[in-house]
Backbone bond lengths (Angstrom), bond angles and torsions (degrees), N, CA, C in turn:
res aa  C-N    CA-C-N  psi(-1)  N-CA   C-N-CA  omega(-1)  CA-C   N-CA-C  phi
1 M - - - 1.457 - - 1.518 108.74 -
2 T 1.323 117.68 124.87 1.449 121.87 173.26 1.517 108.55 -124.14
3 E 1.302 116.81 147.02 1.454 120.26 -177.06 1.524 110.18 -85.27
4 I 1.310 115.32 132.32 1.450 122.15 173.81 1.519 106.69 -119.10
5 L 1.297 116.88 127.32 1.446 120.63 -176.09 1.532 108.99 -106.82
6 P 1.337 117.06 95.65 1.459 120.45 -176.60 1.521 111.49 -81.52
7 K 1.303 115.37 168.26 1.456 119.33 168.51 1.523 107.76 -68.58
8 T 1.325 115.90 135.26 1.457 119.99 -177.43 1.508 109.54 -128.60
9 E 1.346 114.81 171.42 1.453 119.45 176.95 1.524 109.31 -73.36
10 A 1.312 116.66 177.76 1.449 121.76 -177.62 1.529 110.75 -57.73
11 A 1.330 115.10 156.26 1.452 120.77 -178.96 1.526 110.98 -58.69
12 L 1.342 114.42 140.28 1.457 121.08 176.47 1.516 108.57 -121.98
13 A 1.309 117.02 151.63 1.455 121.24 176.50 1.523 109.22 -64.47
14 P 1.354 117.83 148.75 1.464 120.10 178.68 1.527 113.31 -52.11
15 A 1.312 117.51 -38.67 1.468 120.08 -179.37 1.519 111.72 -63.65
16 E 1.320 117.56 -35.01 1.461 120.38 179.88 1.530 110.83 -74.49
17 V 1.329 117.03 -39.56 1.462 119.31 175.69 1.527 109.45 -60.72
18 A 1.336 116.28 -45.01 1.463 120.68 178.25 1.517 111.34 -59.74
19 R 1.321 116.79 -42.84 1.468 119.99 -179.64 1.517 110.96 -61.39
20 R 1.317 117.26 -40.31 1.465 120.25 -178.98 1.532 111.26 -67.73
21 F 1.326 117.01 -39.80 1.462 119.31 177.20 1.537 110.62 -65.65
22 V 1.310 116.85 -46.60 1.469 120.02 -178.54 1.522 110.68 -64.39
23 T 1.318 117.35 -42.20 1.466 120.64 178.51 1.527 110.61 -61.31
24 A 1.325 117.19 -42.76 1.465 120.79 -179.90 1.525 110.84 -65.97
25 R 1.333 117.73 -42.60 1.468 120.33 177.66 1.521 110.64 -60.88
26 R 1.301 117.12 -46.99 1.463 120.14 -177.12 1.524 111.47 -66.11
27 A 1.314 117.22 -33.12 1.462 121.57 -179.55 1.524 112.17 -86.05
28 A 1.343 117.65 -3.44 1.464 122.45 -175.08 1.518 110.45 53.17
29 R 1.319 114.39 44.37 1.462 121.90 -176.62 1.525 109.60 -119.77
30 A 1.316 116.43 131.03 1.452 121.00 -179.46 1.522 111.37 -71.56
31 L 1.322 115.68 149.91 1.458 122.28 171.87 1.521 108.69 -98.53
32 A 1.326 116.33 136.81 1.470 120.23 -179.15 1.521 111.48 -70.75
33 G 1.318 116.86 -27.59 1.455 121.67 -179.82 1.509 109.45 -165.11
34 F 1.323 116.17 176.55 1.454 119.63 178.62 1.525 108.97 -66.91
35 P 1.324 117.97 130.50 1.471 119.23 -179.27 1.523 110.86 -74.73
36 G 1.314 116.70 118.27 1.449 120.68 -178.91 1.508 111.76 86.16
37 S 1.325 115.91 -157.48 1.456 122.19 -178.84 1.521 110.67 -86.39
38 I 1.335 116.62 145.17 1.463 121.44 175.00 1.536 108.20 -58.27
39 P 1.338 118.93 135.23 1.471 120.06 178.52 1.524 111.49 -52.54
40 A 1.321 115.58 141.46 1.460 120.49 -175.64 1.516 112.37 -69.12
41 D 1.324 117.61 -29.70 1.460 121.62 -179.23 1.518 108.66 -156.47
42 M 1.326 116.98 -179.16 1.462 120.50 -178.26 1.528 111.13 -62.68
43 A 1.326 116.69 -38.35 1.468 119.73 179.99 1.519 111.12 -60.56
44 A 1.327 116.89 -38.56 1.460 119.99 178.64 1.528 111.01 -67.54
45 G 1.337 116.30 -36.19 1.458 119.13 175.76 1.516 111.76 -63.57
46 Y 1.336 116.78 -40.30 1.465 120.02 -179.69 1.527 112.07 -71.94
47 L 1.331 118.45 -25.83 1.464 119.81 173.29 1.524 110.40 -62.22
48 I 1.329 115.63 -40.65 1.473 119.47 176.84 1.514 109.73 -66.33
49 Q 1.339 117.24 -42.96 1.457 120.57 179.32 1.522 111.34 -59.69
50 E 1.325 117.64 -43.00 1.457 120.39 179.52 1.530 110.85 -61.56
51 A 1.321 116.30 -42.36 1.462 119.69 178.26 1.519 110.97 -63.05
52 A 1.337 116.58 -39.33 1.465 120.52 179.96 1.528 111.50 -68.08
53 I 1.329 117.16 -37.84 1.465 120.02 176.54 1.521 110.08 -57.80
54 G 1.318 116.50 -40.63 1.455 120.13 179.14 1.518 113.76 -65.82
55 L 1.329 117.18 -22.45 1.464 121.24 -179.88 1.526 113.22 -92.01
56 W 1.334 117.47 -15.07 1.463 120.27 -174.66 1.521 109.86 -88.94
57 P 1.348 118.14 128.30 1.471 120.91 -171.77 1.526 113.31 -84.64
58 D 1.320 116.80 60.40 1.460 119.57 -178.54 1.520 109.03 -159.76
59 E 1.336 115.65 161.39 1.450 121.27 176.97 1.531 110.42 -88.16
60 I 1.320 114.99 152.33 1.461 120.75 176.15 1.525 108.47 -80.09
61 A 1.339 115.85 119.54 1.467 121.37 178.43 1.518 111.63 -92.32
62 G 1.322 117.03 -13.18 1.455 121.37 -178.47 1.514 110.43 171.56
63 W 1.329 114.73 -166.13 1.460 120.96 -176.02 1.524 110.28 -140.42
64 K 1.323 115.16 147.85 1.457 120.32 172.13 1.518 109.24 -103.22
65 V 1.323 115.49 148.77 1.456 122.48 175.12 1.518 107.90 -123.42
66 G 1.305 116.43 133.39 1.452 122.14 174.70 1.511 110.22 -125.64
67 R 1.319 115.90 157.13 1.470 120.28 -178.67 1.523 110.18 -90.69
68 I 1.313 116.18 138.83 1.461 122.62 172.04 1.524 107.99 -88.80
69 P 1.327 118.82 131.09 1.464 120.11 -179.52 1.521 111.84 -54.08
70 A 1.325 115.35 145.56 1.462 121.34 -174.83 1.524 112.12 -56.25
71 E 1.337 116.88 -36.08 1.461 119.32 -175.63 1.525 113.27 -70.86
72 L 1.332 117.58 -12.04 1.468 121.42 -179.96 1.519 112.91 -106.88
73 Q 1.309 117.70 -8.92 1.464 120.43 -170.31 1.522 113.22 -65.35
74 V 1.309 117.87 -40.26 1.460 119.46 -179.03 1.519 110.42 -66.97
75 A 1.325 117.36 -47.42 1.463 120.65 -177.83 1.525 111.78 -62.84
76 L 1.328 116.76 -35.40 1.463 120.33 -177.38 1.522 112.74 -93.61
77 A 1.325 117.26 -5.51 1.471 122.30 -179.51 1.522 111.03 53.87
78 A 1.325 115.77 40.79 1.466 121.73 -179.80 1.511 108.69 -159.15
79 D 1.343 115.93 148.35 1.462 119.26 175.87 1.521 112.97 -113.30
80 R 1.337 116.43 -6.38 1.460 120.94 178.74 1.520 109.94 -141.93
81 V 1.323 115.33 160.69 1.457 122.57 177.49 1.521 107.82 -129.70
82 M 1.340 117.39 150.62 1.465 120.74 -175.57 1.521 110.68 -132.09
83 G 1.334 114.23 163.41 1.456 120.66 175.23 1.516 110.51 -162.63
84 P 1.331 117.90 158.12 1.460 121.46 -177.01 1.524 112.81 -76.52
85 V 1.324 114.93 149.14 1.469 122.85 170.41 1.524 106.00 -113.76
86 F 1.319 116.61 120.85 1.462 120.16 -175.24 1.528 111.67 -90.69
87 A 1.326 114.77 150.31 1.463 121.56 -170.59 1.521 112.65 -57.51
88 A 1.323 117.90 -41.59 1.459 120.59 -176.63 1.519 112.55 -68.20
89 N 1.328 116.65 -14.64 1.461 120.43 -177.89 1.528 113.03 -100.44
90 V 1.336 116.84 9.87 1.463 121.48 177.81 1.520 108.98 -104.28
91 S 1.323 117.09 132.28 1.461 121.34 178.77 1.518 109.67 -142.84
92 N 1.316 115.68 163.52 1.459 121.63 173.84 1.521 109.70 -93.11
93 A 1.318 117.06 143.83 1.457 120.76 176.96 1.518 110.28 -59.50
94 A 1.315 116.00 145.34 1.457 122.28 -175.79 1.526 110.73 -117.21
95 K 1.321 115.36 168.40 1.468 120.11 173.91 1.519 110.54 -67.00
96 T 1.325 115.92 -32.62 1.464 120.76 174.98 1.527 108.59 -97.39
97 P 1.334 118.69 158.24 1.465 120.21 -177.89 1.525 112.11 -58.35
98 T 1.308 115.81 133.68 1.465 121.75 177.42 1.520 109.37 -77.59
99 P 1.327 118.26 129.09 1.464 118.96 178.88 1.529 111.69 -75.12
100 V 1.317 115.79 139.64 1.462 122.87 169.36 1.525 106.33 -123.32
101 F 1.327 115.76 150.01 1.458 119.36 -167.94 1.522 111.15 -119.25
102 A 1.330 115.25 109.07 1.462 122.54 -175.38 1.526 109.91 -93.12
103 I 1.328 116.47 129.59 1.464 120.66 176.41 1.526 108.82 -70.38
104 P 1.315 118.73 121.41 1.469 120.24 -179.63 1.537 111.06 -56.09
105 G 1.321 115.51 127.10 1.458 120.40 -179.62 1.517 114.02 83.38
106 G 1.343 116.94 -2.07 1.457 121.11 178.75 1.513 111.33 -99.55
107 F 1.332 115.72 -154.50 1.458 121.51 -179.65 1.518 109.33 -110.24
108 A 1.336 116.39 140.84 1.463 121.12 176.09 1.519 108.79 -151.23
109 A 1.341 116.22 136.73 1.460 120.99 -179.57 1.519 109.22 -157.90
110 V 1.319 115.82 160.25 1.459 121.85 174.90 1.527 108.54 -117.89
111 E 1.348 115.58 149.40 1.455 121.51 -177.63 1.523 109.17 -141.74
112 A 1.313 117.47 133.13 1.461 121.45 171.88 1.520 108.69 -72.34
113 E 1.338 116.46 134.98 1.462 120.51 -173.26 1.525 111.78 -134.69
114 Y 1.333 114.06 149.06 1.462 122.91 167.29 1.526 106.02 -109.60
115 I 1.313 116.23 125.63 1.462 122.25 -163.95 1.526 110.34 -124.11
116 Y 1.314 116.16 133.33 1.464 121.40 174.11 1.530 110.06 -100.81
117 R 1.340 115.13 141.27 1.457 120.98 169.67 1.537 107.46 -111.22
118 M 1.309 116.86 125.18 1.450 121.07 -175.92 1.531 111.09 -73.76
119 G 1.327 115.58 139.00 1.455 120.84 178.68 1.509 113.32 -103.09
120 E 1.346 116.83 -11.07 1.456 121.74 179.74 1.524 109.39 -143.14
121 D 1.331 115.52 155.35 1.458 120.21 170.39 1.522 109.01 -69.09
122 A 1.321 116.02 138.84 1.462 119.80 172.03 1.522 109.18 -80.95
123 P 1.319 118.18 139.51 1.464 119.26 179.17 1.520 111.16 -63.36
124 A 1.311 116.27 138.46 1.462 120.87 179.68 1.524 109.96 -64.75
125 G 1.318 115.43 139.84 1.452 120.60 173.03 1.506 115.66 88.62
126 K 1.329 119.71 -11.22 1.458 121.13 179.55 1.524 109.44 -79.37
127 T 1.323 116.44 120.35 1.466 120.96 -176.35 1.533 111.57 -129.24
128 D 1.322 115.87 27.40 1.475 118.98 178.26 1.529 111.01 -126.32
129 W 1.328 115.85 39.87 1.457 120.70 -179.33 1.521 111.04 -67.37
130 T 1.317 116.41 136.09 1.458 122.74 167.71 1.528 107.25 -101.79
131 P 1.339 118.07 162.20 1.469 118.89 176.78 1.525 112.58 -54.91
132 R 1.316 117.62 -41.56 1.460 120.02 -178.85 1.526 111.07 -64.84
133 D 1.333 117.31 -44.72 1.463 120.25 178.55 1.522 110.86 -63.12
134 A 1.332 116.19 -41.73 1.464 120.43 -177.29 1.525 111.14 -63.06
135 L 1.325 117.26 -41.57 1.464 120.67 -178.11 1.521 112.21 -63.87
136 A 1.316 117.83 -24.95 1.460 120.37 -179.52 1.526 111.86 -64.34
137 L 1.332 118.09 -20.03 1.468 121.64 -178.85 1.527 112.29 -96.87
138 V 1.335 117.00 0.43 1.469 121.21 -175.35 1.527 110.45 -88.14
139 E 1.335 115.49 137.93 1.464 121.54 177.95 1.518 111.84 -88.17
140 E 1.348 116.80 -44.71 1.462 120.91 -178.94 1.518 109.88 -157.31
141 E 1.328 114.68 161.10 1.456 122.14 173.60 1.515 108.08 -118.02
142 L 1.327 115.97 137.07 1.455 122.42 -178.02 1.525 109.45 -126.92
143 V 1.323 115.23 164.46 1.455 120.60 166.29 1.519 108.21 -96.52
144 G 1.317 116.01 162.14 1.457 118.79 -179.76 1.505 111.69 -177.92
145 V 1.324 114.58 -173.52 1.459 122.51 -179.02 1.519 108.34 -131.50
146 E 1.322 115.97 125.40 1.459 119.05 168.90 1.517 108.88 -89.32
147 F 1.329 115.83 133.97 1.451 121.13 170.14 1.519 106.34 -98.25
148 A 1.324 116.06 109.80 1.457 121.85 177.49 1.522 108.03 -87.39
149 G 1.312 116.77 129.81 1.454 118.64 -177.74 1.515 111.98 -156.74
150 S 1.333 114.80 146.26 1.463 121.56 -178.11 1.521 108.81 -156.48
151 P 1.336 117.39 152.55 1.470 118.80 171.42 1.521 113.00 -73.62
152 L 1.341 117.05 -6.44 1.465 121.89 -177.58 1.521 109.43 -105.39
153 A 1.328 117.34 108.10 1.461 121.45 -176.11 1.524 112.06 -61.69
154 S 1.320 117.11 -30.77 1.468 121.52 -175.34 1.521 113.06 -92.61
155 I 1.330 118.76 16.19 1.465 121.31 -171.94 1.527 112.37 -56.25
156 N 1.310 118.42 -45.09 1.465 119.83 -179.21 1.521 112.08 -74.84
157 I 1.308 117.22 -31.08 1.464 120.93 177.41 1.522 110.21 -66.54
158 L 1.326 116.36 -40.02 1.462 120.42 -179.37 1.522 112.01 -72.00
159 G 1.321 118.39 -21.45 1.443 120.25 168.23 1.515 116.93 107.68
160 P 1.338 116.59 177.50 1.460 121.84 -171.15 1.521 115.08 -60.39
161 R 1.335 118.71 -31.28 1.465 119.63 179.41 1.520 110.63 -64.14
162 V 1.311 116.05 -36.52 1.458 121.06 177.79 1.530 110.38 -76.21
163 V 1.329 116.99 -38.97 1.463 120.43 175.11 1.521 109.99 -56.75
164 A 1.337 116.91 -45.29 1.464 120.81 178.78 1.524 110.70 -59.53
165 A 1.319 117.73 -39.61 1.461 121.16 -175.69 1.520 112.06 -64.15
166 D 1.338 118.09 -36.08 1.458 121.12 -175.16 1.526 111.23 -106.90
167 F 1.330 116.66 69.07 1.468 123.25 173.65 1.532 112.74 55.22
168 G 1.326 117.60 26.10 1.464 118.76 -178.83 1.505 113.19 67.28
169 N 1.351 117.07 17.74 1.468 122.37 -178.71 1.531 111.23 64.58
170 N 1.327 117.01 33.46 1.470 120.50 177.99 1.518 110.70 -103.61
171 A 1.347 115.33 140.08 1.461 120.52 175.29 1.520 112.09 -135.71
172 G 1.323 118.10 3.32 1.461 118.38 178.31 1.510 112.45 169.45
173 L 1.338 114.49 164.81 1.455 121.60 -179.84 1.519 108.68 -146.79
174 I 1.324 116.20 127.12 1.462 122.60 177.16 1.522 107.69 -109.60
175 L 1.326 116.45 122.22 1.460 121.54 -177.37 1.520 110.57 -92.61
176 G 1.319 115.27 131.23 1.454 121.34 174.38 1.515 111.09 -102.84
177 R 1.310 116.56 -147.73 1.459 121.48 -173.01 1.534 111.78 -83.89
178 P 1.314 116.56 150.71 1.461 119.68 172.32 1.532 110.44 -64.78
179 I 1.312 116.82 148.72 1.461 122.43 176.83 1.532 108.01 -86.35
180 P 1.322 118.25 117.70 1.466 119.15 -179.43 1.533 110.97 -67.41
181 D 1.318 115.65 144.11 1.469 121.58 177.29 1.528 111.77 52.20
182 W 1.319 115.82 39.66 1.451 119.80 -171.77 1.527 113.05 -64.49
183 R 1.305 117.51 -25.57 1.475 118.99 -179.03 1.527 112.29 -72.75
184 T 1.324 117.29 -21.35 1.461 119.96 -176.96 1.521 113.43 -111.68
185 R 1.342 118.25 -6.97 1.459 118.86 -178.41 1.526 110.10 -74.79
186 T 1.318 115.75 160.21 1.465 120.77 177.70 1.523 109.84 -80.75
187 D 1.320 115.95 166.93 1.459 120.05 178.75 1.523 112.71 -81.91
188 D 1.328 117.81 14.40 1.463 121.43 173.39 1.523 112.38 -103.66
189 W 1.333 117.97 -1.17 1.463 121.34 -178.32 1.525 110.28 -136.20
190 P 1.342 116.62 141.13 1.458 126.83 -3.97 1.534 111.42 -82.48
191 P 1.320 117.28 142.26 1.463 119.67 175.34 1.522 110.02 -69.44
192 C 1.322 116.68 163.58 1.461 119.65 178.48 1.524 110.15 -132.89
193 E 1.310 114.57 150.40 1.460 122.56 172.76 1.517 108.40 -135.97
194 A 1.317 115.71 144.72 1.460 121.57 178.33 1.522 109.29 -120.31
195 W 1.336 114.68 132.62 1.462 122.28 179.53 1.524 108.24 -126.33
196 V 1.326 117.36 134.75 1.458 122.18 174.61 1.521 107.77 -123.89
197 D 1.331 115.30 122.80 1.474 121.58 -175.63 1.530 111.70 50.18
198 G 1.331 115.31 42.31 1.455 121.29 175.44 1.512 115.36 80.25
199 K 1.335 118.63 0.35 1.463 121.95 -179.11 1.526 109.70 -104.93
200 L 1.334 116.34 129.34 1.455 120.76 176.87 1.528 109.22 -67.92
201 V 1.347 116.22 122.10 1.465 120.09 -176.69 1.526 112.80 -116.86
202 G 1.334 118.24 -9.52 1.451 118.51 179.09 1.516 113.00 -174.39
203 R 1.320 115.92 150.83 1.462 122.85 175.56 1.522 108.49 -131.51
204 G 1.331 116.17 156.78 1.448 119.38 176.63 1.510 111.78 -173.95
205 A 1.315 115.50 -168.51 1.460 123.97 179.98 1.522 106.40 -163.76
206 P 1.335 117.98 170.25 1.468 117.90 174.88 1.522 112.45 -53.92
207 S 1.323 117.41 -33.40 1.462 120.83 -179.97 1.521 113.09 -69.18
208 S 1.344 118.00 -10.24 1.467 120.46 176.41 1.521 111.82 -68.75
209 L 1.328 116.98 -21.13 1.454 121.85 -178.69 1.534 108.94 -88.07
210 P 1.325 119.24 126.92 1.468 120.40 -179.72 1.531 111.60 -54.06
211 G 1.318 116.38 121.91 1.452 120.19 -177.35 1.515 113.94 79.48
212 G 1.341 117.35 -0.27 1.453 121.46 -177.41 1.518 111.76 76.95
213 P 1.336 117.70 171.62 1.469 120.99 -179.53 1.519 113.71 -55.28
214 A 1.325 117.76 -33.40 1.467 120.13 -177.31 1.529 112.05 -63.74
215 A 1.332 117.96 -31.51 1.465 119.98 177.51 1.525 110.54 -66.19
216 S 1.333 116.39 -37.79 1.468 119.71 176.15 1.521 110.90 -65.19
217 L 1.323 116.36 -40.07 1.462 120.81 178.97 1.526 110.62 -61.73
218 A 1.327 117.46 -47.25 1.464 120.37 -179.40 1.526 110.85 -62.31
219 F 1.346 117.03 -42.84 1.467 120.09 175.28 1.515 110.71 -55.00
220 L 1.317 116.39 -49.13 1.462 121.40 -175.57 1.523 111.23 -63.58
221 M 1.332 116.38 -43.73 1.459 119.33 -178.21 1.523 111.25 -63.32
222 N 1.318 117.23 -39.53 1.460 119.99 176.84 1.525 111.67 -67.11
223 A 1.333 116.37 -41.98 1.461 120.58 -175.09 1.523 112.15 -69.22
224 V 1.333 117.35 -44.54 1.464 118.19 -178.34 1.523 111.25 -72.67
225 A 1.331 117.30 -31.56 1.463 118.98 175.60 1.523 110.70 -62.93
226 A 1.339 116.46 -39.14 1.464 120.44 178.44 1.526 111.44 -65.35
227 R 1.322 117.05 -23.41 1.463 121.54 177.75 1.529 112.29 -91.91
228 G 1.328 117.13 4.39 1.464 120.47 -178.52 1.508 113.04 76.03
229 R 1.341 117.13 24.50 1.458 122.18 -179.07 1.534 110.15 -128.58
230 P 1.341 118.98 56.94 1.467 119.70 -179.19 1.525 110.59 -58.66
231 L 1.337 115.57 148.62 1.460 120.33 -177.51 1.523 111.24 -63.05
232 K 1.334 114.66 147.04 1.454 122.30 179.92 1.521 110.35 -114.53
233 R 1.313 115.10 156.30 1.461 120.60 176.80 1.527 110.18 -54.62
234 G 1.334 116.59 133.04 1.458 122.22 179.71 1.508 114.22 92.45
235 Q 1.335 118.07 -16.64 1.457 118.89 178.90 1.527 110.74 -70.54
236 L 1.329 114.70 153.87 1.461 123.02 -174.98 1.525 109.87 -108.94
237 V 1.326 115.78 146.02 1.463 121.00 176.36 1.517 108.33 -130.18
238 T 1.325 116.99 114.40 1.457 121.21 172.72 1.524 107.26 -87.33
239 T 1.316 117.49 136.88 1.461 120.34 -163.80 1.525 115.25 -105.33
240 G 1.331 118.48 -1.75 1.454 119.74 176.32 1.515 112.32 136.73
241 A 1.320 114.89 158.25 1.467 121.89 -175.28 1.525 109.74 -79.54
242 A 1.336 115.77 87.84 1.462 120.48 -172.84 1.525 113.19 -63.76
243 S 1.331 117.36 -32.03 1.468 120.27 -179.55 1.521 112.39 -101.46
244 G 1.338 116.72 1.26 1.451 120.75 -175.32 1.518 111.53 105.37
245 I 1.318 115.26 -179.95 1.470 123.22 -179.72 1.516 107.32 -108.23
246 H 1.333 116.85 123.25 1.460 120.79 -169.76 1.528 110.45 -122.63
247 D 1.326 115.37 111.16 1.462 120.86 -178.41 1.525 110.82 -59.70
248 I 1.331 114.54 144.76 1.457 120.30 176.72 1.520 108.22 -141.90
249 E 1.321 116.48 143.55 1.459 122.06 -179.89 1.519 109.75 -119.06
250 A 1.325 115.09 159.45 1.456 120.01 177.73 1.528 109.70 -54.29
251 G 1.324 115.82 132.54 1.458 122.25 -177.57 1.514 113.33 98.11
252 Q 1.316 117.60 -16.44 1.454 120.43 179.70 1.527 111.17 -89.94
253 T 1.315 115.11 155.02 1.456 121.41 177.38 1.527 109.25 -116.20
254 A 1.319 115.47 152.99 1.457 121.26 176.76 1.521 109.11 -130.01
255 R 1.316 115.44 148.28 1.467 122.17 176.26 1.518 106.99 -133.51
256 I 1.321 115.66 120.99 1.453 121.72 179.88 1.522 107.45 -114.33
257 T 1.326 117.10 122.11 1.459 120.72 -177.95 1.524 110.04 -113.03
258 F 1.324 114.94 149.91 1.461 122.41 178.17 1.526 108.16 -128.51
259 G 1.331 115.92 72.45 1.448 121.83 -178.19 1.517 110.55 54.69
260 D 1.334 115.87 -134.55 1.459 119.79 178.98 1.523 111.77 -93.04
261 L 1.350 117.44 9.54 1.462 120.51 -177.75 1.521 112.45 -84.43
262 D 1.327 117.67 -44.91 1.465 118.74 -172.33 1.524 110.47 -162.45
263 E 1.326 113.67 157.89 1.462 122.68 171.41 1.518 107.01 -137.44
264 I 1.320 116.50 126.75 1.463 122.11 -178.61 1.517 107.98 -118.65
265 R 1.313 115.79 127.52 1.460 120.86 179.77 1.526 109.63 -116.01
266 C 1.316 115.78 146.03 1.457 119.92 175.21 1.521 109.47 -145.89
267 I 1.313 114.83 162.09 1.458 121.70 -179.63 1.522 108.38 -136.26
268 A 1.330 116.10 135.73 1.457 121.17 -176.36 1.528 110.77 -91.11
269 H 1.319 114.78 135.25 1.462 123.33 175.19 1.523 108.94 -124.54
270 P 1.324 118.00 157.01 1.468 118.91 174.03 1.523 109.91 -66.01
271 A 1.319 116.54 133.20 1.459 120.24 176.09 1.519 109.77 -70.39
272 K 1.328 114.90 148.72 1.464 122.04 176.16 1.521 108.82 -116.82
273 P 1.321 117.82 157.10 1.472 119.59 179.44 1.523 111.44 -57.70
274 L 1.319 115.88 143.98 1.455 121.32 177.24 1.523 109.99 -84.01
275 P 1.339 117.46 134.16 1.460 119.37 173.76 1.521 110.71 -61.79
276 E 1.308 116.99 156.47 1.457 121.81 179.75 1.522 110.51 -55.10
277 G 1.328 115.75 128.03 1.454 120.50 176.74 1.512 114.57 88.72
278 R 1.316 118.23 -14.43 1.457 120.04 179.50 1.517 109.88 -82.77
279 A 1.346 116.06 143.12 1.454 119.99 -170.07 1.519 114.25 -95.80
280 G 1.321 119.74 -30.56 1.457 119.53 -174.57 1.504 112.03 -167.49
281 G 1.340 116.11 -176.18 1.456 121.13 -178.69 1.508 110.86 76.80
282 Q 1.332 117.33 71.52 1.464 120.65 -168.65 1.524 113.23 -88.75
283 G 1.322 116.17 41.94 1.448 118.92 179.59 1.515 114.04 -107.71
284 G 1.327 116.38 -3.32 1.448 119.25 179.17 1.508 113.93 89.52
285 S 1.359 117.70 -11.12 1.458 121.27 177.53 1.515 108.21 -152.57
286 D 1.296 117.09 154.76 1.452 122.17 -179.82 1.527 109.70 -76.85
287 H 1.324 115.59 153.86 1.469 122.02 179.51 1.515 108.48 -122.46
288 E 1.316 116.80 127.38 1.458 120.78 179.88 1.514 109.48 -83.53
289 H 1.324 115.84 137.60 1.464 121.88 -178.96 1.510 110.21 -118.65
290 D 1.324 115.92 140.86 1.451 121.03 173.88 1.520 109.91 -75.86
291 D 1.300 117.05 152.29 1.451 121.60 176.39 1.511 109.13 -73.07
292 A 1.325 116.04 119.99 1.462 120.54 -179.05 1.525 111.10 -99.97
293 G 1.302 116.36 13.13 1.452 119.40 179.52 1.508 112.07 84.20
294 G 1.341 118.80 5.12 1.454 121.70 -178.58 1.473 111.96 -100.26
């Protein structure tokens, strides 16, 4: 990911930028470009995200964490970026492919993920979490798939400040099986592979994430606490795209494998506008999911 700073329209207030992103997501309508000026820094991107959270009619079920490319970390004073995962967009993997809904003309991708489920509330105001301290509050670790999605096709090209502004580029989370003995396993298991339309597009493992998944968890716990949103029991934390970010279009299928532990399949459909008051699931009908033990 490299940042490209295009010519943009006049500056808009964070609340207006948030409104335009939320309106476009709900209408399943692509944005031609970033509305207004690119955020000046990560903090400005998160101001837009906070405003958008207030406009979205759903509870936060967890958070996604993504890595900022090394070449941008010094300038942005950050090595990771985060965004909310909303309750209506979380599902359990099924025997049949789980549908994901791509906004036509927008961005859509699948990512293999290692996911923590919190077992305790984090104390408010604590912003000095280490990976070891953070893991003490975790109930279980699971495998899963993040569906990255945005009405802005260029979201990753424009860079982490823009990713932060639009919910961290998250549009869904599919939960797979819990990792057995996760506290004692090495960061090389379970490995993951991602396939799109039968083509291998990426491989990885927990060790693919700098510092391992626990480093992402500690980052997230510190960051959300600083925003007055400490993690709560039951919330989920996706720790980063271990196999990479893999574009997917409507009509394509993806298969994400985690060694001999699990295989998660999904299929992309065109997103449809959300009815007034509805929070997620932009396919026009509900999809039943089998219990995957998560």
